[in-house]
N, C-alpha and C positions, 0 to 999 in steps of 0.2 A: 487547559487541555491542549496538547500539541502533538503533531507528528511532523517530523522534519524530513525534507527531501534534500539530499546532497545535490550539488551543482550537476554532477554527472547523471544522477537519477532524474533530475529535472529535464536535462537535455534529452535523455532517452525517452521519457514520457512524452515530451513535446513532439519528438520524431514519430512516436507511435500514434499520437493524436492526429498528426498531419496525414499519416498513411491511412487512417480509418475514418477520415472526415465524411466520406460518402456513406458509411454505415451508421453514423450517429444521426439522431433525429433533428437536433437543432444546433444552433451555433455554440451554446454553452456545453462544455464537456467537463465532467467531474471525475476525479480519481477516487473511487470508493476503496477504502482500506478497511479490513476487518479480520475476524478470526472465526473459525468454526471448529467443532470437535472433530478430532481425527488426527491423522499423521502419526509418526512413530513416537512422538513425545507427548501427545495429548491434545494439542491445538495446532491447526495449520493456518497460515496467513492467507488472506484473500486480497488480491489487487484486481480491480476491474474498472474499465472506463464506461461511463454512463452519461446519458443526457437527462436522466430523471432522478429527482431527489425523492426519497420515501418520506413519509410523514415524520418518522422518528430520527431521520438522519441529522447529524450535527456537522456544521462546517468547523473543522478543527484547525485548518491553516490555509493560507493562500500564499503561494510562492511562485514567482516568475510566471504568472498567468495560470497556474495550476491550482484549482480549488480542491482541497482534500476533504472528503466527507467520510463519516463513520457512524455506525449505530452505537447507541450508548453502552450496550453490553460489551461489545468488542473493545470500545475505548477504555473500559476498566482494565483490560489486559495489555493494551498497546500504547497507552498514553506515554509520551516521551520517547517513543521509538524513532530512530533515525533509519531512513530507507536509503540505501546506496545502490549503485549498479556496478557490476564488475564484468569485464570482458577478458577472460583469461584462457589459458590453454585447456584447462579442465572444463571449461564451459562459460556461458554468459548468463546473467540473470540478476534479479534484484536480491539484495541482501538486507536483512533486518537486524538492527542492533537494538534489542529490546531490553531496557533496564528492569523490566518487571519479570523477565523470564528467569526461572530458577535453573532450568536446564534446556539445552537445545540439541537437536539431532545433528548428525554430521552433514546432512545436505543443507541445513539452514532454513528449511521451509516449515519446520514445526518446532514447538516449544512446550514447556510446561511452566505453570505459574504457581 
């Protein structure tokens, strides 16, 4: 089970963590990755910073000091996904390259499996 963060995504996440240090409860911050029903293609991606691990969360990777956690149901849909970050004229944000997606929407924030 694995979720990969590109070097650019790692840098952006570390910058966000530094900016939000005062808002988080303790020294350990986790990147929660998941999916929920909705979006224009059926599922939408979730990215969240948290200092709390839920009972069913699994650690799926640790990269450059970033511990990625995910619930088991979401992991079925996003295992092997690479998360990148793009800063372009049309906008900036995280981009998901999900090998399990059978279709994605134009905005890249939802998919079907």
